[in-house]
C-alpha positions in Angstrom: 92.0 122.7 113.9 95.3 120.1 113.0 97.7 121.8 110.5 99.2 120.0 107.7 102.6 119.7 106.3 103.5 118.7 102.6 106.5 116.5 101.7 108.1 116.5 98.5 110.5 113.8 98.2 113.7 112.8 96.1 114.5 109.3 95.0 118.4 110.3 93.4 120.2 107.5 91.0 117.6 105.9 90.0 117.6 104.7 85.8 116.3 107.2 84.0 114.2 104.4 81.8 112.2 103.3 84.7 110.8 106.5 85.1 108.8 106.6 82.0 105.7 106.3 82.8 105.0 107.5 86.1 103.4 110.5 87.2 103.3 113.7 89.7 100.9 112.7 92.5 99.7 109.0 91.7 99.1 107.1 93.7 101.3 103.3 94.7 101.0 100.6 96.4 102.9 99.0 99.6 104.9 96.6 97.8 104.6 97.4 93.6 108.6 98.7 92.4 108.2 102.2 91.2 111.0 102.9 89.6 114.8 100.5 89.4 118.5 102.4 90.8 120.0 103.9 87.7 124.0 102.8 86.1 126.7 103.8 87.5 127.1 105.8 83.5 123.0 107.3 84.2 123.5 108.4 88.6 126.8 110.3 88.1 129.6 107.3 88.7 128.6 106.8 92.4 128.4 102.7 93.5 124.0 101.6 93.4 122.7 102.9 96.7 118.9 105.5 96.6 119.2 108.1 97.8 115.9 109.3 99.9 115.4 112.7 100.4 112.4 114.3 102.7 111.6 118.1 101.5 109.7 120.7 103.3 110.0 123.9 100.7 110.5 122.7 96.3 111.7 126.6 96.2 110.2 127.0 93.5 112.5 123.9 91.8 111.0 121.7 89.6 112.3 118.1 88.1 116.0 117.9 89.3 116.4 118.7 92.8 119.9 119.2 94.6 120.7 116.2 96.9 123.3 117.9 98.5 125.4 121.4 99.9 128.0 123.9 100.5 128.4 123.4 104.5 128.2 126.9 104.7 124.3 125.9 103.8 123.9 123.8 106.8 121.5 125.7 108.9 119.4 127.0 105.9 118.6 123.0 104.9 118.4 121.6 107.6 115.3 124.2 108.3 114.0 122.4 104.2 115.2 118.6 103.8 114.6 118.2 107.8 116.4 115.0 109.3 114.2 112.9 111.4 
């Protein structure tokens, strides 16, 4: 018997306006752009970059998911967001 894992993906620091029209579970074709990087004014004053994170358990959250954690919570977050 094969077991399956569900992975959720966080794409952080994107332009909010580039996300309009996307739907959860939408299939995308390789090579097709799905969003644009957000300018510093909309992404927490960070330089342009993509924060990509795999998540195994959304913990009941929906939408904005934390991309950082406290050092004291490291072991818990390593189980939730594997570093693979």
